[in-house]
Structure formats: structure tokens, C-alpha cells
TIGUDO-411911 format. One record per residue: residue in three letters; y, x, z of N, C-alpha, C in turn; chain. Coordinates in Angstrom, 1 decimal, decimal comma, padded with zeros to 4 digits, m for minus. Layout:
residues N
ala|Y|X|Z|Y|X|Z|Y|X|Z|A
...
END
This chain:
residues 296
pro|195,6|m160,9|254,8|194,8|m159,9|254,1|193,9|m160,4|252,8|A
thr|193,5|m159,6|251,9|192,6|m159,9|251,1|191,2|m159,5|251,1|A
pro|190,3|m160,7|251,5|188,9|m160,1|251,7|188,2|m159,3|250,7|A
thr|187,7|m158,3|251,0|186,6|m157,2|249,8|185,2|m158,4|249,7|A
arg|185,1|m157,6|248,6|183,3|m157,8|248,5|182,4|m157,0|249,0|A
pro|181,4|m157,8|249,5|180,2|m156,8|250,2|179,6|m155,8|249,2|A
thr|179,1|m154,4|250,0|178,7|m153,4|249,2|177,3|m153,5|249,1|A
gly|176,7|m154,4|249,7|175,1|m154,0|249,8|174,7|m155,5|250,0|A
pro|173,4|m155,9|249,8|172,7|m157,3|250,0|172,6|m158,1|251,3|A
thr|172,8|m156,9|252,5|172,8|m157,5|253,8|173,9|m158,0|254,3|A
ala|175,0|m157,7|253,5|176,4|m158,3|253,8|176,4|m159,5|253,8|A
ser|177,5|m159,8|254,6|177,5|m161,4|254,9|178,5|m161,8|253,7|A
gly|178,0|m163,2|253,5|178,8|m163,7|252,6|180,2|m164,7|252,7|A
thr|176,7|m169,2|245,1|176,7|m169,4|244,0|177,7|m169,3|244,5|A
cys|180,0|m169,2|240,3|181,4|m171,9|240,7|182,1|m171,6|240,8|A
cys|190,7|m165,3|246,2|191,8|m166,8|246,3|193,0|m166,3|247,4|A
ser|194,1|m167,3|247,3|195,2|m166,9|247,5|194,9|m167,3|249,4|A
pro|195,6|m166,3|249,9|195,7|m166,1|251,5|195,3|m167,8|252,0|A
gln|194,3|m167,8|253,0|194,4|m169,4|253,5|195,0|m169,2|254,8|A
pro|195,5|m170,5|255,1|195,7|m170,5|256,7|194,8|m170,7|257,6|A
thr|195,2|m170,4|258,8|194,1|m170,2|260,0|193,3|m171,5|260,4|A
ala|193,8|m172,6|259,4|193,1|m174,2|259,9|193,2|m174,6|258,6|A
met|191,7|m175,2|258,2|191,7|m175,6|256,7|191,5|m176,9|256,8|A
pro|192,4|m178,1|256,2|192,3|m179,4|256,3|190,8|m179,5|255,9|A
gln|190,5|m180,8|256,3|189,1|m181,5|256,3|188,5|m181,6|254,9|A
phe|189,6|m182,2|254,1|189,4|m182,7|252,8|189,2|m181,2|252,1|A
ala|189,9|m180,5|252,3|190,0|m178,9|251,3|188,6|m178,5|251,9|A
ala|188,3|m178,2|253,2|186,9|m177,7|253,3|186,0|m178,4|252,6|A
leu|186,0|m179,7|252,7|185,0|m180,4|252,2|184,7|m179,9|250,5|A
his|185,9|m180,1|249,9|185,6|m179,9|248,4|185,1|m178,6|248,3|A
val|185,7|m177,4|248,8|185,3|m176,2|248,5|183,7|m176,3|248,4|A
leu|182,8|m176,6|249,1|181,4|m176,4|248,8|180,8|m177,6|247,6|A
val|181,2|m178,7|247,9|180,7|m179,5|247,2|180,7|m179,0|245,8|A
ala|182,0|m178,3|245,5|182,2|m177,9|244,2|181,5|m176,7|243,8|A
ser|181,4|m175,8|244,9|180,5|m174,3|244,6|179,2|m174,6|243,6|A
phe|178,5|m175,7|244,1|177,2|m175,6|243,7|177,4|m176,5|242,0|A
val|178,4|m177,5|242,3|178,4|m178,0|241,3|178,8|m177,3|240,2|A
leu|178,3|m174,8|241,3|178,6|m174,1|241,1|177,6|m174,1|240,6|A
val|178,1|m177,6|240,0|177,5|m178,7|239,8|178,4|m179,4|239,4|A
pro|178,0|m175,8|240,5|178,3|m175,2|240,8|178,5|m176,0|240,0|A
ser|182,6|m176,4|239,9|182,7|m177,0|240,1|183,1|m176,3|239,2|A
ser|182,3|m175,9|243,7|182,1|m175,7|243,7|181,6|m176,0|243,1|A
ala|179,7|m176,5|245,3|179,0|m176,7|244,4|179,1|m176,5|243,7|A
phe|178,2|m174,1|242,6|177,4|m173,3|241,3|176,2|m174,4|240,4|A
gln|178,4|m175,4|232,8|177,2|m176,1|232,3|176,8|m175,4|230,9|A
phe|176,2|m175,3|230,5|175,1|m174,7|229,3|174,9|m175,2|227,8|A
pro|174,8|m174,6|226,7|174,4|m175,0|225,8|173,2|m175,7|225,3|A
thr|172,9|m176,8|224,6|171,6|m177,4|224,6|170,5|m176,2|224,2|A
ile|169,6|m176,2|225,1|168,4|m175,2|224,5|167,1|m175,8|224,2|A
pro|166,4|m175,7|223,7|165,2|m175,9|223,1|164,2|m175,1|224,2|A
phe|163,4|m175,8|225,1|162,6|m175,5|226,0|161,2|m175,5|225,3|A
leu|161,1|m174,7|224,2|159,4|m174,7|223,5|159,2|m173,5|224,0|A
ser|159,4|m172,7|224,7|158,9|m171,6|225,4|159,5|m170,9|226,5|A
ser|158,3|m170,3|227,7|158,9|m169,9|228,9|158,8|m168,5|228,7|A
pro|159,4|m167,9|229,8|159,6|m166,6|229,8|157,9|m165,9|230,3|A
thr|157,2|m165,0|229,7|155,8|m164,5|229,9|155,8|m164,3|231,5|A
lys|156,6|m164,0|232,5|156,4|m163,9|233,8|157,6|m164,5|234,3|A
pro|157,7|m165,3|235,5|158,7|m166,0|235,9|160,1|m165,1|236,2|A
gly|161,2|m165,5|235,4|162,6|m164,7|235,8|162,2|m163,4|235,3|A
thr|161,9|m163,5|233,8|161,9|m162,2|233,3|162,0|m162,4|231,8|A
ala|162,1|m161,4|230,9|162,2|m161,6|229,5|161,1|m161,4|228,9|A
pro|160,7|m162,1|227,7|159,6|m161,2|226,9|159,7|m160,0|226,7|A
ser|158,6|m159,4|226,5|158,6|m157,6|226,5|159,2|m157,5|225,0|A
thr|159,1|m158,2|224,0|159,5|m157,9|222,5|161,0|m157,9|222,7|A
ser|161,6|m158,6|223,5|163,1|m158,4|223,3|163,6|m157,8|224,7|A
ser|162,8|m157,1|225,6|163,4|m157,1|226,7|164,7|m155,9|226,6|A
ser|164,8|m154,9|225,8|165,1|m153,8|225,9|166,9|m154,6|225,4|A
ser|166,7|m155,2|224,4|167,9|m156,1|224,0|168,7|m156,9|224,9|A
leu|167,6|m157,4|225,5|168,5|m158,4|226,6|168,9|m157,5|227,8|A
thr|168,2|m156,4|228,0|169,0|m155,8|229,4|170,0|m155,3|228,9|A
gln|170,3|m154,9|227,3|171,7|m154,5|227,1|172,7|m155,8|227,4|A
lys|172,3|m156,8|226,9|173,1|m157,7|226,8|173,8|m158,2|228,2|A
lys|172,7|m158,4|229,1|173,3|m158,7|230,6|174,1|m157,5|230,9|A
ala|173,9|m156,3|230,7|174,7|m155,1|231,3|176,2|m155,4|230,6|A
glu|176,2|m155,8|229,4|177,4|m156,2|228,7|178,2|m157,2|229,3|A
leu|177,4|m158,2|229,8|178,3|m159,6|230,1|178,8|m159,2|231,6|A
leu|177,8|m158,4|232,4|178,5|m158,0|233,7|179,5|m157,0|233,9|A
asp|179,7|m156,3|232,8|180,8|m155,2|232,5|182,0|m156,1|232,1|A
leu|181,6|m157,0|231,2|182,6|m157,7|230,6|183,7|m158,6|231,7|A
ile|182,7|m159,5|232,5|183,4|m160,3|233,4|184,0|m159,5|234,9|A
ser|183,4|m158,3|234,6|184,3|m157,4|235,9|185,7|m157,6|235,7|A
asn|186,4|m157,3|237,0|187,7|m157,4|237,1|188,5|m158,7|236,4|A
thr|187,8|m159,6|236,8|188,4|m160,8|236,0|188,5|m161,8|237,5|A
glu|188,5|m161,4|238,9|188,7|m162,4|240,0|187,5|m163,6|239,7|A
asn|186,3|m163,4|239,7|185,7|m164,7|239,4|185,8|m165,4|238,3|A
gly|186,7|m164,9|237,3|186,9|m165,5|236,0|188,7|m165,8|235,9|A
lys|189,2|m165,8|237,1|190,6|m166,3|237,2|191,5|m165,6|236,3|A
met|191,3|m164,4|235,9|192,2|m163,7|235,3|191,7|m163,6|233,8|A
ala|190,6|m164,0|233,4|190,0|m163,9|232,2|190,8|m164,6|231,1|A
ala|191,4|m163,9|229,8|192,0|m164,6|228,9|191,0|m165,3|228,1|A
pro|191,6|m166,0|227,5|190,5|m166,8|226,4|189,9|m166,0|225,6|A
pro|190,3|m164,7|224,9|189,2|m163,9|224,1|188,1|m163,6|224,9|A
leu|188,3|m163,4|226,0|187,1|m162,9|227,0|186,3|m163,9|227,2|A
gln|186,8|m165,3|227,7|186,0|m166,4|228,3|185,1|m166,8|227,1|A
ala|185,6|m166,5|225,7|184,8|m166,9|224,3|183,7|m165,8|224,2|A
lys|183,9|m164,5|224,4|183,1|m163,7|224,1|182,2|m163,9|225,4|A
ala|182,5|m163,8|226,6|181,3|m164,0|227,6|180,7|m165,4|227,3|A
leu|181,0|m166,5|226,7|180,1|m167,7|226,6|179,1|m167,2|225,2|A
ser|179,6|m166,5|224,3|178,8|m165,7|223,2|177,8|m165,3|223,7|A
ile|178,0|m164,2|224,8|176,7|m163,3|225,1|176,0|m164,1|226,1|A
val|176,4|m165,3|226,8|175,4|m166,2|227,3|174,7|m166,9|226,6|A
arg|175,0|m167,6|225,4|174,4|m167,9|224,7|172,8|m167,2|224,2|A
glu|173,5|m165,8|223,8|172,4|m165,1|223,2|171,4|m164,7|224,4|A
ile|171,8|m164,5|225,6|171,0|m164,6|226,6|170,2|m165,6|226,9|A
glu|170,6|m166,9|227,1|169,9|m168,4|226,9|169,0|m168,6|225,7|A
lys|169,4|m168,0|224,5|168,2|m168,0|223,8|167,1|m167,1|223,6|A
ala|167,4|m165,9|224,0|166,4|m165,0|224,0|165,2|m165,2|225,1|A
ser|165,9|m165,8|226,2|164,8|m166,2|227,4|165,2|m167,4|228,2|A
pro|165,0|m168,3|227,7|165,5|m169,6|228,3|164,9|m169,8|229,6|A
phe|165,4|m170,4|230,5|164,3|m170,6|231,8|163,7|m171,8|231,4|A
gly|162,3|m172,0|232,0|161,4|m172,7|232,0|161,7|m174,2|232,7|A
ser|160,9|m174,5|233,9|160,9|m175,8|234,5|161,0|m175,5|236,0|A
leu|161,8|m176,2|236,6|161,7|m176,3|238,1|160,6|m176,8|238,7|A
leu|159,8|m177,3|237,9|158,6|m178,1|238,3|157,3|m177,2|238,4|A
asn|157,6|m176,2|237,5|156,6|m174,9|237,9|156,8|m173,9|239,0|A
pro|155,8|m174,2|240,0|156,1|m173,2|241,2|156,5|m171,9|241,2|A
glu|156,0|m171,3|239,9|156,0|m169,8|239,9|157,3|m169,5|239,5|A
glu|157,9|m170,3|238,5|159,3|m170,1|238,1|160,2|m170,8|238,9|A
ala|160,1|m171,9|239,9|160,9|m171,8|241,2|161,1|m171,2|241,9|A
ala|160,0|m170,5|242,1|160,1|m169,4|243,3|161,0|m168,4|242,7|A
ala|161,1|m168,1|241,7|161,9|m166,7|241,1|163,7|m167,6|241,8|A
ile|164,0|m168,5|241,9|165,2|m168,8|242,3|165,6|m168,7|243,6|A
asp|164,6|m168,9|244,5|164,5|m168,7|245,8|165,4|m167,5|246,2|A
gly|166,1|m167,7|247,7|167,0|m166,8|248,2|168,3|m166,7|247,9|A
thr|169,0|m165,8|248,0|170,5|m165,9|248,0|171,3|m165,1|246,6|A
trp|172,1|m165,6|246,2|172,3|m165,4|245,0|174,1|m165,4|245,1|A
tyr|174,8|m164,6|244,7|176,1|m164,1|244,8|177,2|m164,6|243,3|A
leu|177,7|m165,5|243,6|179,0|m166,1|242,2|179,6|m165,0|242,1|A
gln|179,7|m164,8|240,7|180,5|m163,7|240,1|181,3|m163,9|239,2|A
tyr|181,4|m165,1|238,4|182,0|m165,7|237,5|182,0|m167,0|237,1|A
thr|183,2|m167,6|236,7|182,9|m169,2|236,8|183,9|m169,2|235,4|A
ser|183,7|m170,6|234,6|184,2|m170,3|233,3|183,9|m172,0|232,7|A
pro|184,9|m172,6|232,2|184,8|m173,8|231,5|183,7|m173,6|230,5|A
ser|182,9|m174,5|230,0|182,2|m174,8|228,9|182,8|m175,0|227,7|A
gln|183,6|m175,1|227,9|184,7|m176,0|226,5|185,4|m174,8|226,4|A
leu|186,1|m174,4|225,6|187,4|m173,3|225,1|187,9|m173,9|224,2|A
glu|189,6|m174,1|224,2|190,3|m174,7|223,4|191,2|m173,9|223,0|A
asp|191,7|m173,8|221,6|192,9|m173,3|221,5|194,0|m174,1|220,6|A
glu|195,1|m173,9|220,1|196,2|m174,9|219,4|195,6|m175,2|218,1|A
glu|194,4|m175,0|217,6|193,5|m175,1|216,1|192,8|m176,2|216,6|A
gly|192,5|m176,4|218,0|191,2|m176,8|218,7|190,0|m176,3|219,6|A
leu|189,1|m177,0|219,4|187,9|m176,6|219,9|187,4|m175,0|219,9|A
leu|187,3|m173,8|220,5|186,8|m172,9|220,2|185,3|m173,0|220,5|A
asp|184,7|m173,1|221,4|183,3|m173,4|221,8|183,2|m174,8|222,4|A
ile|181,9|m175,2|222,6|181,4|m176,6|223,2|180,4|m176,4|223,6|A
trp|180,0|m177,1|224,7|178,7|m177,3|225,1|178,4|m178,8|225,6|A
ser|176,9|m179,4|225,4|177,1|m180,8|225,9|175,3|m180,8|226,4|A
pro|175,3|m181,4|227,8|174,0|m181,3|228,4|173,2|m182,2|227,3|A
val|171,8|m182,1|227,7|171,0|m182,7|226,7|170,8|m184,2|227,1|A
asp|171,2|m184,6|228,4|171,1|m185,9|228,9|171,9|m185,7|230,1|A
pro|173,3|m186,1|230,2|174,0|m185,8|231,4|173,9|m186,9|232,4|A
val|173,2|m188,2|232,2|173,3|m189,2|233,2|172,6|m189,1|234,2|A
glu|172,9|m188,9|235,4|171,9|m188,7|236,5|172,4|m189,7|237,5|A
phe|171,5|m190,2|238,8|172,2|m191,1|239,7|171,7|m190,8|240,9|A
gly|171,8|m189,2|241,3|171,6|m188,8|242,7|170,2|m189,0|242,9|A
ile|169,8|m188,3|244,5|168,6|m188,2|245,0|168,1|m189,6|245,1|A
glu|168,8|m190,5|245,9|168,8|m191,9|246,0|168,6|m192,7|245,3|A
lys|169,2|m192,5|243,9|169,0|m193,2|243,1|169,8|m194,5|243,0|A
thr|171,0|m194,6|243,3|171,6|m195,5|243,4|172,2|m196,1|242,1|A
asp|173,3|m196,9|241,7|173,7|m197,4|240,7|174,8|m196,6|240,0|A
lys|175,1|m195,5|240,9|176,7|m194,8|240,7|175,9|m193,7|239,8|A
glu|176,6|m192,9|238,9|176,5|m191,9|238,1|177,0|m190,9|238,6|A
ile|176,6|m189,7|238,6|177,3|m188,5|239,1|178,0|m187,9|238,0|A
glu|179,3|m187,9|238,6|180,5|m187,8|237,9|180,1|m186,5|237,0|A
thr|180,6|m186,5|235,4|180,5|m185,7|234,5|181,8|m185,3|233,7|A
lys|182,9|m185,6|234,3|184,3|m185,2|233,8|184,7|m183,7|233,7|A
gln|184,8|m183,3|232,5|184,7|m181,8|232,5|186,0|m181,2|233,3|A
phe|185,6|m180,0|233,9|186,4|m179,3|234,7|186,8|m178,2|234,1|A
thr|188,0|m178,0|233,5|188,4|m176,8|232,6|189,2|m175,7|233,3|A
ala|189,4|m175,7|235,0|190,1|m174,5|235,4|188,9|m173,5|235,4|A
lys|189,3|m172,1|235,7|188,6|m170,8|235,6|189,0|m170,2|237,1|A
gly|187,9|m169,7|237,4|188,2|m169,0|238,9|188,1|m169,8|240,0|A
thr|187,7|m170,9|239,8|187,6|m172,0|240,7|186,4|m172,9|240,8|A
val|186,3|m173,7|242,1|185,5|m174,5|241,7|185,9|m176,0|242,2|A
ser|185,3|m177,2|241,8|186,2|m178,4|242,1|185,4|m179,5|242,6|A
ala|185,5|m180,2|243,4|184,5|m181,5|243,8|185,3|m182,4|244,5|A
val|184,8|m183,7|244,6|185,8|m184,8|245,3|187,4|m184,8|245,1|A
gly|187,5|m184,3|244,0|188,9|m184,4|243,7|189,8|m183,2|244,3|A
ile|189,2|m182,2|244,8|189,8|m181,0|245,4|189,3|m179,5|244,6|A
thr|190,4|m178,7|244,3|189,9|m177,6|243,7|190,3|m176,3|244,5|A
val|189,3|m175,4|244,8|189,6|m174,4|245,5|189,2|m173,3|244,8|A
asp|190,3|m172,1|244,9|190,5|m171,2|244,1|189,0|m170,1|244,6|A
thr|188,2|m169,4|244,2|187,1|m168,7|244,6|187,3|m167,3|244,2|A
ser|188,6|m166,8|243,5|188,7|m165,3|243,3|188,8|m164,6|244,5|A
asn|188,2|m163,5|244,5|188,4|m162,4|245,4|187,7|m162,9|246,7|A
arg|186,9|m164,1|246,6|186,2|m164,2|247,6|184,6|m164,2|247,6|A
val|184,0|m164,2|248,6|182,7|m163,8|249,0|181,8|m165,3|248,6|A
val|181,1|m165,8|247,4|180,7|m167,1|247,4|179,0|m166,9|247,6|A
lys|178,4|m167,3|248,3|176,7|m167,2|248,4|176,1|m168,5|248,1|A
gln|175,1|m168,6|247,2|174,5|m169,7|247,0|172,8|m169,6|247,3|A
ile|172,5|m170,3|248,5|171,0|m169,9|248,7|169,9|m171,0|248,6|A
phe|169,2|m170,7|247,9|168,0|m172,0|247,9|167,1|m171,5|248,6|A
asn|166,5|m172,6|249,2|165,2|m172,5|249,9|164,1|m173,4|249,1|A
ile|163,3|m172,9|248,5|162,4|m173,5|247,6|161,2|m174,2|248,5|A
ala|161,1|m173,6|249,7|160,0|m174,3|250,2|160,6|m175,7|251,2|A
asp|161,8|m175,6|251,6|162,5|m176,8|251,9|163,2|m177,7|251,0|A
ser|163,2|m177,2|250,0|164,0|m177,8|248,9|165,4|m178,2|249,4|A
thr|165,8|m177,1|249,6|167,6|m177,4|250,2|168,3|m176,2|249,4|A
val|169,4|m176,2|249,3|170,7|m175,5|248,8|171,6|m175,6|249,5|A
ala|172,3|m174,2|249,8|173,2|m174,2|250,8|174,4|m173,3|249,7|A
asn|175,8|m173,6|250,0|176,8|m172,7|249,4|177,5|m172,3|250,5|A
glu|177,9|m171,0|250,8|178,6|m170,4|251,7|179,9|m169,7|251,1|A
ile|181,2|m169,8|251,3|182,2|m169,2|251,0|182,8|m168,8|252,5|A
asn|183,2|m167,3|252,2|183,7|m166,7|253,4|185,3|m166,7|253,3|A
phe|186,3|m167,0|254,2|187,6|m167,3|254,2|188,4|m166,3|255,1|A
asp|189,4|m165,9|255,1|190,2|m165,2|256,0|189,9|m165,4|257,4|A
trp|189,8|m166,7|257,2|189,4|m167,4|259,1|188,2|m167,9|259,5|A
gly|187,6|m167,4|258,5|186,0|m167,5|259,1|184,7|m168,0|257,7|A
thr|184,1|m168,9|258,2|183,2|m169,2|256,8|182,9|m170,7|257,2|A
leu|182,5|m171,3|255,5|182,4|m172,7|255,1|180,9|m172,7|254,7|A
thr|180,2|m173,8|255,0|178,8|m173,7|254,5|178,6|m175,2|254,0|A
val|178,3|m175,5|253,0|177,7|m176,9|252,6|176,3|m176,6|252,5|A
arg|175,3|m177,8|252,7|173,9|m177,7|252,7|173,6|m179,0|252,5|A
gly|172,2|m179,0|251,5|171,9|m180,5|251,2|170,5|m180,0|250,7|A
pro|169,6|m181,2|250,4|168,4|m181,2|249,6|168,7|m181,3|247,9|A
phe|167,7|m180,7|247,6|167,9|m181,0|246,3|166,3|m181,3|245,1|A
gln|166,4|m181,8|244,6|165,0|m182,2|243,7|165,1|m182,0|242,3|A
pro|164,0|m181,5|241,3|163,8|m181,3|240,1|164,5|m182,4|239,4|A
ser|165,3|m182,7|238,2|165,6|m183,9|237,3|164,3|m184,3|236,7|A
asp|164,1|m185,8|236,6|162,6|m186,2|236,4|162,9|m186,2|234,6|A
lys|164,4|m185,9|233,9|164,6|m186,0|232,7|164,9|m184,9|231,9|A
val|165,6|m183,8|232,9|165,7|m182,4|232,2|164,9|m181,2|233,1|A
asp|164,1|m180,6|232,4|163,0|m179,5|233,4|164,4|m178,7|234,3|A
asn|165,4|m178,2|233,5|165,7|m176,9|234,4|166,8|m177,0|235,1|A
arg|167,1|m178,6|235,5|168,0|m179,3|236,1|167,4|m179,7|237,7|A
ala|168,6|m179,1|238,7|168,4|m179,7|240,1|169,5|m180,5|240,3|A
ile|168,8|m181,4|240,9|169,9|m182,7|241,8|170,3|m182,5|243,0|A
val|171,4|m182,4|243,5|171,6|m182,2|244,7|172,5|m183,2|245,7|A
ala|171,9|m183,3|247,0|172,8|m183,9|247,3|173,5|m183,6|249,1|A
phe|174,6|m183,3|249,0|175,1|m182,5|249,8|175,1|m183,6|251,5|A
lys|174,5|m182,8|252,7|174,4|m183,7|253,7|175,0|m183,0|255,1|A
glu|175,3|m181,8|255,1|176,0|m181,0|256,0|177,0|m180,1|255,4|A
leu|178,3|m180,2|256,6|179,5|m179,3|256,2|179,6|m178,8|257,4|A
ile|179,7|m177,3|257,4|179,9|m176,6|258,6|180,8|m175,7|258,6|A
ile|181,8|m175,4|259,6|182,8|m174,5|259,6|182,6|m173,6|260,8|A
glu|182,7|m172,3|260,4|182,7|m171,3|261,6|183,9|m170,5|261,6|A
pro|184,8|m170,8|262,6|186,2|m170,0|262,6|185,8|m168,7|263,2|A
asn|186,5|m167,7|262,9|186,1|m166,4|263,5|186,6|m166,4|264,9|A
gly|185,8|m166,4|265,9|185,9|m166,1|267,2|185,8|m167,4|268,0|A
leu|185,4|m168,3|267,3|185,3|m169,8|267,9|184,2|m170,4|267,8|A
pro|183,8|m171,4|268,2|182,7|m172,2|268,2|182,7|m172,9|266,6|A
lys|181,4|m173,2|265,9|181,4|m173,6|264,7|181,8|m175,4|264,7|A
ile|182,4|m176,1|263,8|182,8|m177,4|263,7|181,6|m178,1|262,7|A
asp|181,2|m179,0|263,0|180,3|m180,0|262,5|181,1|m181,0|261,8|A
leu|181,3|m181,0|260,8|181,7|m182,1|259,7|181,1|m182,7|258,8|A
ser|179,9|m182,8|259,2|178,8|m183,6|258,5|179,2|m185,1|258,2|A
phe|179,8|m185,8|259,0|180,0|m187,0|259,0|180,6|m187,6|257,9|A
leu|181,7|m186,4|257,2|182,5|m186,6|256,2|181,6|m187,0|254,9|A
phe|180,6|m186,3|254,8|179,7|m186,6|253,6|179,1|m188,4|253,8|A
ser|178,8|m188,7|254,9|178,4|m190,2|255,0|179,7|m191,0|254,8|A
leu|180,6|m190,3|255,0|181,9|m191,3|255,0|182,3|m191,7|253,6|A
ile|182,2|m190,3|252,7|182,5|m190,5|251,4|181,4|m191,3|250,5|A
lys|180,0|m191,2|251,1|179,0|m192,1|250,1|179,1|m193,4|250,6|A
asn|179,6|m193,8|251,6|180,1|m195,3|251,9|181,1|m195,7|251,0|A
ile|182,2|m194,8|250,9|183,2|m195,3|250,1|182,8|m195,4|248,4|A
lys|181,9|m194,0|248,2|182,1|m194,1|246,7|180,6|m194,9|246,7|A
gly|180,0|m195,2|247,4|178,4|m196,0|247,1|177,4|m195,1|246,5|A
ser|177,5|m193,7|246,6|176,6|m192,6|246,3|176,4|m191,4|246,8|A
asp|175,5|m190,6|246,4|175,3|m189,3|247,0|176,8|m188,2|246,7|A
val|176,9|m187,6|248,2|178,0|m186,6|247,4|177,5|m185,1|246,9|A
gly|177,3|m185,1|245,8|177,0|m183,7|245,1|176,8|m184,1|243,7|A
gly|175,8|m183,5|243,0|175,8|m183,3|241,4|174,7|m182,7|240,9|A
trp|174,8|m182,3|239,7|173,6|m181,3|239,3|174,2|m179,9|238,7|A
leu|172,8|m179,1|238,7|173,2|m177,5|237,9|171,9|m177,4|237,4|A
glu|172,2|m176,8|236,1|171,0|m176,3|235,1|171,1|m175,0|235,2|A
thr|169,6|m174,4|235,2|169,5|m172,8|235,4|169,3|m172,7|233,9|A
thr|170,0|m172,2|233,1|169,7|m171,6|231,8|169,3|m170,2|231,5|A
tyr|169,4|m169,6|232,5|168,5|m168,1|232,5|168,4|m167,7|233,9|A
leu|167,2|m167,1|233,7|166,8|m166,4|235,1|165,9|m165,2|235,2|A
ser|166,7|m164,3|235,8|165,8|m162,7|236,1|165,9|m163,0|237,8|A
gly|164,7|m163,1|237,9|164,4|m163,4|239,7|165,4|m162,0|240,5|A
asp|165,1|m161,0|239,7|165,6|m159,4|240,6|167,2|m159,5|240,1|A
asp|167,9|m160,0|239,3|169,2|m159,5|239,1|170,2|m160,6|238,8|A
leu|169,8|m161,7|237,8|170,7|m162,3|237,2|170,1|m163,7|237,0|A
arg|171,2|m164,7|237,5|171,1|m166,2|237,0|172,3|m166,6|236,5|A
ile|172,0|m167,8|235,4|173,2|m168,2|234,8|173,1|m169,8|234,8|A
gly|174,0|m170,4|234,8|173,8|m171,9|235,0|174,9|m172,7|234,6|A
arg|175,0|m173,8|234,4|175,8|m175,0|234,1|175,9|m175,9|235,1|A
gly|176,8|m176,6|235,6|176,9|m177,8|236,3|177,4|m179,2|235,6|A
asn|177,4|m180,1|236,4|177,7|m181,6|235,8|179,0|m181,6|235,4|A
lys|179,9|m180,9|235,8|181,4|m181,0|235,5|181,6|m179,7|234,2|A
gly|180,5|m179,2|233,6|180,7|m178,4|232,5|181,1|m177,1|233,0|A
thr|181,1|m176,5|233,9|181,2|m175,3|234,5|180,5|m174,4|234,1|A
met|180,6|m173,1|233,6|179,4|m172,1|233,6|179,7|m170,9|234,9|A
phe|178,3|m170,7|235,3|178,3|m169,8|236,4|177,4|m168,6|236,2|A
val|177,9|m167,2|236,6|176,7|m166,3|236,6|177,1|m165,9|238,0|A
leu|175,8|m165,5|238,4|175,2|m165,2|239,9|174,5|m163,8|239,8|A
thr|174,5|m163,4|240,9|173,8|m161,8|240,6|173,0|m162,1|242,2|A
arg|172,1|m161,4|242,4|171,3|m160,9|243,7|171,9|m160,0|244,2|A
asp|172,6|m158,9|243,6|173,4|m157,7|244,0|174,9|m158,2|244,2|A
pro|175,6|m158,0|245,3|176,8|m158,7|245,4|177,8|m157,6|244,7|A
gly|177,6|m156,5|244,5|178,3|m155,7|243,9|178,1|m155,1|242,4|A
ala|177,2|m156,2|242,0|176,9|m155,9|240,7|178,1|m156,2|239,6|A
val|179,2|m157,0|240,0|180,5|m157,1|239,2|181,6|m156,4|239,8|A
gln|182,4|m155,8|239,4|183,6|m155,2|240,1|184,5|m156,4|240,2|A
pro|184,9|m156,6|241,2|186,1|m158,0|241,6|187,4|m157,8|241,0|A
END
């Protein structure tokens, strides 16, 4: 059976086809790592934006453009409805969505994660509604392109291994550690805990729930970028005891010589309804507070 989206903010759950009753360990691992790098793929990127001004109030647009911004946000959510998290979005729709996103970002760019008030607006649960590549291409070449200000990061532990930034071009999916997961028609939550400096990605499957969690810290190079290192991987099968696979992250870290994670830039934030971001692999994410804000 295909899972349905929750209808209210209390429903259980930021970057799919029926799944077997048991998920391979590495497939499970990838799901959430990619969602954030929702760094979102999973782990929940965007155009270069001049951070010359910040909203007059954390998570809100300047009053002079609030009406227009509200219209653009409504237009975006309507446009991405019925696309199965972007999987069914044709190139013209993707291009239109990216165009609206750019307008929203320019009208009210997010400021800095180092600002406590602005960072607090990210706190809590967000629902992933749409994923798309930040680079679109047709037969004649690139239709749209985005490049981060400075993509090079070395993870929270500052090893000599750069966080991967190879572009991920699939839609309606998340990807990390070489695994791609279809997120269409699935409830994908991203939960920021600002007080503890942690982020968790949670995905509901037919057979249960998968959660990936780890610490994050603001980048010292790009004010709106959070660097994430995943440490926990928990699978909770329906009606069965939970399975802790966190050791896999340590295993991969020993093999790769670096943290298992990535980075995510928040490029627009309205703390009460909408967040837009781009990850280290070029994926653009649209997340909302209300799980029913977009029709699946």
C-alpha cells in the first residue's frame, strides 16, 4: 500500500515505490544521509545571494514586499503540488519552480545561523515537499545553473577530506554514500534542535521508520550554511524492537577518513510556514511546517 501524507502537524512522519519488509543496511543508511544533504541529496542547493540585508524579523519578509512575497510563496506551493516530491515534475515546471525560488530568495534572503534569533526560527519540525536539481539542462545546454559561494568544507571534525559536492541530478529523490532513495509519496521530516545543535531526518516507510541524527555547526565561511555529521542511524520496524545501526557511520568514517554528512544552506526562511535550502550536491529543497501545505 502507498503511504498517505499526514493531515495535521501532529501526524507522525526534510530532499516512493513499495519497499520490502526488511531494508538492506546500506540502503537504509543512504536514505537519511541523503535527506539532509536535504545536504538535503537525502539528508534536505541555491543561487549565490548577497547577504547585504536580513529580514526585519527572523523568518519573515520585509513589510514593503510582504504582499508580493506571500503571493510568490503561494504560487510555489501550488506549482509543486501533485508532483510526488518533484519526481513527476517536467523540466518546464522545474524551471518555473527554480525561477520563483530565486525571486523569493532575492526578496528576503536568510541571514545568519550565527544570529541566535534567526537560528531559532529554524528550530523544530519541517516536512520535505519538493526536491529538484539546481542545474537544469536541455538539448541546447543549461537552462539554469547555481553555484555555491564557496563549496569546500571539511566537516565538523576538520579532516583533510572535502565534503563531496558532485552534482546530484535526480528529482523526487535523495542521495548519499552512493545510494539513491525515492522520496515520492513518503513522509519525510527534518527536525532541527537548535539548543542541542542537532538535526534529525526521519522517513516513514510501509515497514516502519528510519531516523538519522547528528550534530551540526554553522560554517565559518558561509553564514547560512550548516555543516552536518551524522552519528546515529535507527530503524524502527512496525511492531518490532528498534534496530540501532549507528556503528555503520563509524565504519564508513574509518573507510573514507571523514565525517558521514554534508552541508545545507538555508536560503529563505519564514519560521511559521516555509523554508528553502540547497545542499552540497546541488539539490534544491522546499520544506513546510504544515505537512498538508502541498498536495502529494
